[in-house]
NUDRENKOL-136759 format. One line per field, with one value per residue: residue number from 0; residue in one letter; x, z, y of N, C-alpha, C, O in turn. Coordinates in pm, whole numbers. Example, Ala and Ser with C-alpha at 12.3 -4.5 7.8 and 13.67 -1.06 7.14 Angstrom:
// residues 2
n: [0, 1]
res: [a, s]
nX: [1319, 1285]
nZ: [780, 708]
nY: [-569, -225]
caX: [1230, 1367]
caZ: [780, 714]
caY: [-450, -106]
cX: [1320, 1290]
cZ: [780, 787]
cY: [-330, 3]
oX: [1424, 1341]
oZ: [846, 804]
oY: [-332, 114]
***
This chain:
// residues 149
n: [0, 1, 2, 3, 4, 5, 6, 7, 8, 9, 10, 11, 12, 13, 14, 15, 16, 17, 18, 19, 20, 21, 22, 23, 24, 25, 26, 27, 28, 29, 30, 31, 32, 33, 34, 35, 36, 37, 38, 39, 40, 41, 42, 43, 44, 45, 46, 47, 48, 49, 50, 51, 52, 53, 54, 55, 56, 57, 58, 59, 60, 61, 62, 63, 64, 65, 66, 67, 68, 69, 70, 71, 72, 73, 74, 75, 76, 77, 78, 79, 80, 81, 82, 83, 84, 85, 86, 87, 88, 89, 90, 91, 92, 93, 94, 95, 96, 97, 98, 99, 100, 101, 102, 103, 104, 105, 106, 107, 108, 109, 110, 111, 112, 113, 114, 115, 116, 117, 118, 119, 120, 121, 122, 123, 124, 125, 126, 127, 128, 129, 130, 131, 132, 133, 134, 135, 136, 137, 138, 139, 140, 141, 142, 143, 144, 145, 146, 147, 148]
res: [m, k, g, s, n, i, v, l, g, m, a, a, m, s, l, l, g, s, c, a, m, m, m, a, k, p, t, t, y, t, f, k, h, n, a, v, e, a, d, p, s, a, m, g, t, a, a, v, v, a, d, g, m, g, m, s, k, t, t, l, t, l, s, g, l, t, p, g, k, a, y, i, a, h, y, h, a, f, g, p, d, s, s, t, d, p, c, a, s, n, g, p, v, s, v, g, f, p, n, f, t, a, d, a, t, g, s, a, k, v, m, l, s, t, d, v, s, k, i, a, g, d, l, g, a, y, i, n, v, h, y, a, s, d, p, s, v, v, p, l, c, a, p, v, k, m, a, k, g]
nX: [1977, 1738, 1858, 1896, 1592, 1547, 1683, 1596, 1299, 1343, 1453, 1254, 1036, 1157, 1206, 917, 833, 963, 891, 602, 684, 744, 520, 333, 128, 203, 102, 5, 135, 54, 299, 244, 292, 434, 394, 564, 824, 1038, 1131, 896, 751, 770, 688, 547, 565, 515, 560, 443, 515, 475, 638, 515, 680, 757, 878, 952, 922, 990, 954, 1070, 944, 1052, 979, 1080, 1252, 1532, 1806, 2099, 2106, 2124, 1932, 1735, 1495, 1234, 1029, 808, 640, 311, 259, 266, 99, -81, -401, -632, -421, -123, 94, 143, 174, 404, 578, 819, 1102, 1084, 1231, 1505, 1557, 1812, 2020, 1977, 2055, 1918, 1911, 2013, 1807, 1572, 1501, 1440, 1483, 1460, 1540, 1432, 1433, 1300, 1232, 908, 794, 868, 789, 526, 181, 117, 350, 473, 353, 354, 566, 853, 1032, 1325, 1566, 1896, 2082, 1973, 1730, 1510, 1362, 1098, 1001, 789, 567, 420, 130, 72, -41, -378, -509, -436, -424]
nZ: [-189, -57, 198, 207, 174, 438, 560, 487, 519, 810, 887, 773, 962, 1211, 1121, 1068, 1321, 1498, 1369, 1475, 1700, 1690, 1631, 1806, 2034, 2311, 2681, 2814, 3126, 3368, 3549, 3919, 4112, 4441, 4796, 4876, 4894, 4687, 4371, 4297, 4039, 3895, 3638, 3455, 3206, 3198, 2919, 2867, 2669, 2570, 2410, 2315, 2294, 2575, 2627, 2802, 2743, 2917, 2927, 3046, 3047, 3183, 3306, 3463, 3662, 3877, 3727, 3623, 3847, 3993, 4000, 4065, 3976, 3984, 3940, 4186, 4362, 4458, 4833, 5198, 5251, 5110, 4981, 4813, 4674, 4514, 4506, 4754, 4919, 5005, 4916, 4809, 4594, 4245, 3998, 3851, 3717, 3483, 3613, 3641, 3502, 3535, 3258, 3174, 3141, 3308, 3245, 3143, 2995, 3023, 2990, 3022, 2952, 2997, 3149, 3145, 3334, 3537, 3586, 3560, 3699, 4033, 4078, 3919, 4017, 4031, 3976, 4098, 4107, 4223, 4427, 4375, 4575, 4773, 4816, 5017, 4938, 4724, 4418, 4215, 4128, 3939, 3919, 3764, 3853, 4008, 4184, 4380, 4253]
nY: [1684, 1602, 1622, 1915, 1993, 1958, 2144, 2343, 2376, 2379, 2575, 2818, 2733, 2827, 3102, 3186, 3138, 3346, 3574, 3540, 3608, 3929, 4000, 3969, 4109, 4315, 4364, 4633, 4822, 5037, 5217, 5312, 5612, 5581, 5648, 5812, 6062, 6087, 6137, 6306, 6342, 6085, 5865, 5602, 5302, 4950, 4724, 4409, 4103, 3796, 3499, 3339, 3084, 3005, 3221, 3571, 3914, 4224, 4529, 4837, 5142, 5470, 5774, 6099, 6058, 6097, 6259, 6099, 5887, 5602, 5288, 5024, 4722, 4492, 4194, 4133, 3905, 3801, 3906, 3814, 4019, 4068, 4222, 4433, 4543, 4490, 4609, 4661, 4420, 4314, 4167, 3833, 3896, 3768, 3786, 4010, 4316, 4411, 4651, 4970, 5365, 5677, 5878, 6247, 6357, 6249, 6017, 5661, 5319, 5031, 4664, 4322, 3974, 3673, 3321, 3222, 3123, 3230, 3474, 3366, 3300, 3410, 3475, 3729, 3940, 4223, 4544, 4682, 4957, 5077, 5299, 5228, 5277, 5309, 5073, 5069, 5263, 5339, 5465, 5387, 5154, 4859, 4712, 4442, 4191, 4132, 4028, 3702, 3401]
caX: [1850, 1655, 1874, 1871, 1521, 1477, 1727, 1499, 1205, 1396, 1489, 1145, 975, 1237, 1164, 795, 854, 1065, 792, 545, 710, 753, 382, 249, 110, 214, 24, 98, 116, 120, 317, 168, 416, 409, 370, 758, 911, 1102, 1114, 751, 738, 788, 592, 616, 497, 582, 521, 534, 531, 521, 701, 447, 801, 827, 994, 869, 1012, 926, 1046, 1039, 1021, 1034, 1054, 1031, 1329, 1643, 1911, 2212, 2071, 2099, 1750, 1691, 1399, 1239, 894, 761, 527, 243, 328, 160, 0, -185, -479, -618, -311, -51, 202, 123, 169, 530, 606, 914, 1149, 1105, 1328, 1561, 1617, 1948, 2012, 2040, 2082, 1847, 1992, 1989, 1655, 1540, 1409, 1510, 1437, 1531, 1467, 1398, 1399, 1299, 1148, 776, 773, 958, 707, 374, 75, 137, 499, 454, 191, 400, 687, 904, 1166, 1389, 1663, 1989, 2152, 1872, 1632, 1394, 1317, 1078, 923, 745, 508, 317, 92, 61, -169, -437, -568, -431, -454]
caZ: [-228, 67, 322, 192, 221, 551, 645, 440, 590, 959, 818, 719, 1042, 1248, 1063, 1107, 1471, 1500, 1309, 1526, 1812, 1670, 1571, 1971, 2113, 2449, 2727, 2869, 3253, 3430, 3695, 3994, 4201, 4538, 4869, 4913, 4844, 4616, 4270, 4280, 3898, 3830, 3631, 3335, 3173, 3200, 2821, 2902, 2585, 2559, 2252, 2313, 2328, 2714, 2728, 2814, 2767, 2943, 2851, 3133, 2987, 3242, 3302, 3609, 3754, 3914, 3647, 3695, 3964, 3989, 3952, 4031, 3953, 4041, 3941, 4306, 4386, 4611, 4984, 5334, 5309, 4991, 4979, 4692, 4626, 4534, 4528, 4921, 4980, 5040, 4852, 4772, 4432, 4162, 3924, 3861, 3562, 3449, 3695, 3482, 3545, 3466, 3153, 3191, 3151, 3377, 3179, 3129, 2913, 3059, 2967, 3055, 2922, 3109, 3174, 3151, 3460, 3674, 3655, 3582, 3793, 4120, 4081, 3880, 4082, 4074, 3957, 4161, 4092, 4396, 4428, 4395, 4686, 4929, 4786, 5073, 4872, 4620, 4384, 4135, 4159, 3865, 3947, 3672, 3862, 4076, 4245, 4426, 4181]
caY: [1718, 1597, 1703, 2056, 2005, 1965, 2256, 2465, 2353, 2420, 2789, 2875, 2755, 2963, 3214, 3164, 3176, 3476, 3675, 3581, 3700, 4011, 4025, 3975, 4260, 4349, 4377, 4760, 4794, 5179, 5240, 5433, 5711, 5524, 5747, 5873, 6168, 6029, 6142, 6290, 6299, 5962, 5775, 5499, 5159, 4841, 4652, 4283, 4002, 3611, 3477, 3169, 2977, 3008, 3307, 3710, 4035, 4300, 4663, 4956, 5300, 5553, 5900, 6172, 6005, 6187, 6233, 6049, 5838, 5432, 5236, 4877, 4718, 4353, 4160, 4034, 3764, 3849, 3878, 3809, 4135, 4074, 4250, 4444, 4650, 4388, 4671, 4717, 4321, 4311, 4043, 3841, 3925, 3660, 3802, 4117, 4383, 4478, 4811, 5136, 5483, 5785, 5947, 6362, 6394, 6144, 5935, 5525, 5188, 4888, 4533, 4194, 3849, 3527, 3224, 3283, 3044, 3308, 3543, 3309, 3310, 3474, 3532, 3802, 4027, 4349, 4537, 4796, 5064, 5090, 5330, 5096, 5313, 5241, 4932, 5060, 5394, 5303, 5563, 5329, 5002, 4868, 4640, 4329, 4084, 4220, 3935, 3570, 3226]
cX: [1737, 1719, 1824, 1717, 1461, 1548, 1634, 1405, 1247, 1385, 1345, 1077, 1066, 1200, 1024, 779, 904, 902, 680, 540, 728, 637, 282, 207, 98, 112, 98, 8, 129, 138, 252, 274, 338, 407, 487, 770, 986, 1057, 967, 738, 740, 727, 673, 509, 587, 502, 583, 444, 556, 567, 598, 551, 850, 925, 879, 962, 929, 1001, 977, 1041, 936, 1116, 1050, 1159, 1454, 1734, 2026, 2198, 2076, 2019, 1803, 1552, 1326, 1077, 897, 669, 427, 311, 248, 84, -81, -323, -570, -545, -203, 82, 266, 204, 285, 594, 747, 976, 1127, 1155, 1353, 1590, 1748, 1899, 2054, 2071, 1967, 1886, 1950, 1864, 1551, 1488, 1526, 1411, 1500, 1468, 1481, 1342, 1379, 1226, 1012, 754, 820, 882, 571, 301, 107, 294, 522, 380, 218, 519, 735, 1019, 1229, 1506, 1784, 2084, 2072, 1765, 1518, 1292, 1263, 915, 817, 693, 419, 267, 43, -70, -284, -531, -480, -461, -499]
cZ: [-113, 178, 350, 219, 322, 632, 604, 550, 748, 944, 842, 840, 1189, 1232, 1086, 1269, 1501, 1430, 1395, 1674, 1817, 1631, 1707, 2005, 2253, 2526, 2825, 3050, 3331, 3532, 3793, 4091, 4332, 4654, 4938, 4869, 4731, 4484, 4224, 4156, 3827, 3761, 3459, 3306, 3149, 3062, 2835, 2801, 2603, 2432, 2230, 2315, 2494, 2779, 2722, 2800, 2839, 2896, 2954, 3059, 3085, 3218, 3463, 3697, 3793, 3829, 3667, 3801, 3928, 4027, 3964, 4016, 3937, 3970, 4084, 4272, 4477, 4745, 5077, 5305, 5212, 5036, 4831, 4601, 4617, 4531, 4667, 5006, 5047, 5007, 4794, 4582, 4339, 4039, 3919, 3730, 3608, 3599, 3571, 3552, 3468, 3329, 3227, 3220, 3248, 3373, 3153, 3056, 2921, 3002, 2996, 2978, 2968, 3098, 3148, 3322, 3564, 3639, 3639, 3727, 3929, 4155, 3980, 3894, 4052, 4026, 4050, 4114, 4208, 4352, 4445, 4515, 4819, 4825, 4905, 5008, 4694, 4530, 4302, 4158, 4005, 3862, 3781, 3696, 3985, 4247, 4251, 4342, 4046]
cY: [1733, 1626, 1862, 2100, 2064, 2086, 2342, 2474, 2405, 2575, 2864, 2854, 2822, 3075, 3278, 3222, 3308, 3583, 3653, 3640, 3868, 4082, 4015, 4048, 4255, 4424, 4513, 4788, 4951, 5198, 5379, 5482, 5635, 5710, 5794, 5977, 6166, 6033, 6168, 6298, 6230, 5897, 5710, 5411, 5053, 4780, 4472, 4184, 3894, 3577, 3357, 3067, 2928, 3116, 3464, 3769, 4124, 4446, 4745, 5070, 5396, 5723, 5994, 6136, 6117, 6190, 6204, 5944, 5661, 5401, 5112, 4849, 4585, 4372, 4074, 3993, 3833, 3804, 3876, 3913, 4139, 4081, 4291, 4535, 4531, 4494, 4691, 4540, 4264, 4155, 3981, 3866, 3781, 3649, 3961, 4170, 4385, 4624, 4852, 5234, 5545, 5880, 6136, 6396, 6324, 6092, 5802, 5427, 5126, 4746, 4424, 4079, 3777, 3425, 3253, 3205, 3137, 3387, 3530, 3315, 3380, 3526, 3676, 3935, 4164, 4436, 4680, 4824, 5105, 5214, 5250, 5122, 5296, 5195, 4971, 5181, 5310, 5368, 5492, 5200, 5003, 4743, 4526, 4239, 4169, 4123, 3760, 3438, 3244]
oX: [1669, 1647, 1759, 1693, 1379, 1503, 1586, 1413, 1165, 1312, 1331, 1027, 989, 1162, 1009, 725, 811, 834, 628, 450, 726, 639, 165, 308, 3, 45, 203, -110, 248, 51, 225, 343, 216, 415, 491, 702, 991, 963, 910, 666, 723, 671, 770, 395, 700, 380, 696, 324, 664, 522, 605, 511, 938, 996, 770, 1075, 807, 1104, 855, 1146, 814, 1217, 1014, 1166, 1459, 1784, 2085, 2307, 2023, 1982, 1899, 1475, 1373, 1015, 966, 606, 463, 386, 142, -31, -169, -375, -582, -582, -193, 186, 381, 266, 274, 640, 809, 908, 1171, 1143, 1269, 1637, 1794, 1794, 2115, 2116, 1920, 1863, 1868, 1826, 1436, 1403, 1648, 1289, 1604, 1348, 1603, 1225, 1475, 1133, 1017, 691, 802, 919, 491, 355, 168, 332, 636, 353, 120, 615, 656, 1104, 1168, 1533, 1780, 2155, 2109, 1715, 1418, 1171, 1327, 796, 714, 771, 365, 336, -32, -163, -243, -582, -462, -545, -526]
oZ: [-83, 273, 440, 272, 332, 738, 686, 647, 801, 994, 923, 869, 1272, 1323, 1116, 1312, 1548, 1502, 1413, 1741, 1923, 1601, 1703, 2029, 2312, 2480, 2888, 3083, 3351, 3620, 3759, 4150, 4337, 4617, 5060, 4767, 4673, 4452, 4143, 4144, 3707, 3840, 3390, 3352, 3099, 3074, 2822, 2825, 2656, 2339, 2128, 2340, 2528, 2879, 2665, 2825, 2832, 2828, 2965, 3001, 3087, 3166, 3566, 3807, 3728, 3842, 3740, 3848, 3826, 4119, 3896, 4040, 3832, 3948, 4100, 4170, 4562, 4767, 5056, 5343, 5222, 5106, 4745, 4496, 4722, 4562, 4697, 5112, 5134, 5077, 4726, 4480, 4395, 3969, 3960, 3640, 3721, 3649, 3470, 3665, 3366, 3362, 3318, 3318, 3245, 3460, 3144, 3053, 2856, 2977, 3001, 2941, 3045, 3018, 3113, 3410, 3682, 3745, 3674, 3837, 3869, 4244, 3997, 3805, 4044, 4046, 4066, 4081, 4289, 4232, 4552, 4560, 4934, 4751, 4894, 5028, 4602, 4549, 4322, 4211, 3958, 3812, 3699, 3620, 4039, 4355, 4145, 4398, 3976]
oY: [1831, 1660, 1916, 2209, 2155, 2129, 2419, 2549, 2479, 2660, 2956, 2962, 2871, 3148, 3397, 3323, 3373, 3656, 3763, 3691, 3930, 4202, 4053, 4114, 4202, 4517, 4506, 4780, 4978, 5204, 5494, 5398, 5624, 5827, 5810, 5989, 6275, 5961, 6095, 6199, 6254, 5821, 5739, 5420, 5057, 4779, 4423, 4171, 3869, 3644, 3288, 2954, 2850, 3126, 3472, 3729, 4112, 4446, 4741, 5099, 5410, 5770, 5937, 6192, 6221, 6078, 6284, 5912, 5618, 5474, 5077, 4942, 4542, 4476, 3973, 4023, 3914, 3709, 3937, 3892, 4225, 3993, 4205, 4588, 4467, 4437, 4723, 4537, 4178, 4065, 4064, 3854, 3680, 3549, 4041, 4100, 4368, 4663, 4817, 5214, 5495, 5996, 6146, 6460, 6369, 6072, 5815, 5443, 5124, 4735, 4411, 4077, 3771, 3440, 3371, 3263, 3106, 3437, 3617, 3330, 3469, 3601, 3717, 4015, 4238, 4361, 4773, 4741, 5175, 5216, 5189, 5032, 5276, 5280, 4900, 5187, 5259, 5345, 5557, 5121, 5103, 4654, 4580, 4214, 4272, 4155, 3700, 3367, 3146]
***
């Protein structure tokens, strides 16, 4: 009997923890179109939520992309060119999203679950969306953190 109470208690704690994660409100960041000719109607949001247990989930909801085109997206840390625009700082990749392809309407939704430490502090300063075929083409950027430190 005592053992089943312990198991029941552990199950209840697990259930409460998962409920807390589902009730956490995400912080939403808006992508801005970079000054490139690629995907001139591209736009979207990044919704970021931490579960309180060391993990973070980021959901990118994008539209205006080239239908059927493959893309990659990354969190970037602040780079050496940091000023008031993290998207212009040319920082290193801290963690990548799964590769994805825009659907027939030019929309895409991609999710990343990662350890918070990989995007904490200055490591998650911005999110770039790149062409998979040419990562130098960056139609979208979402500043997640505006200043170092």
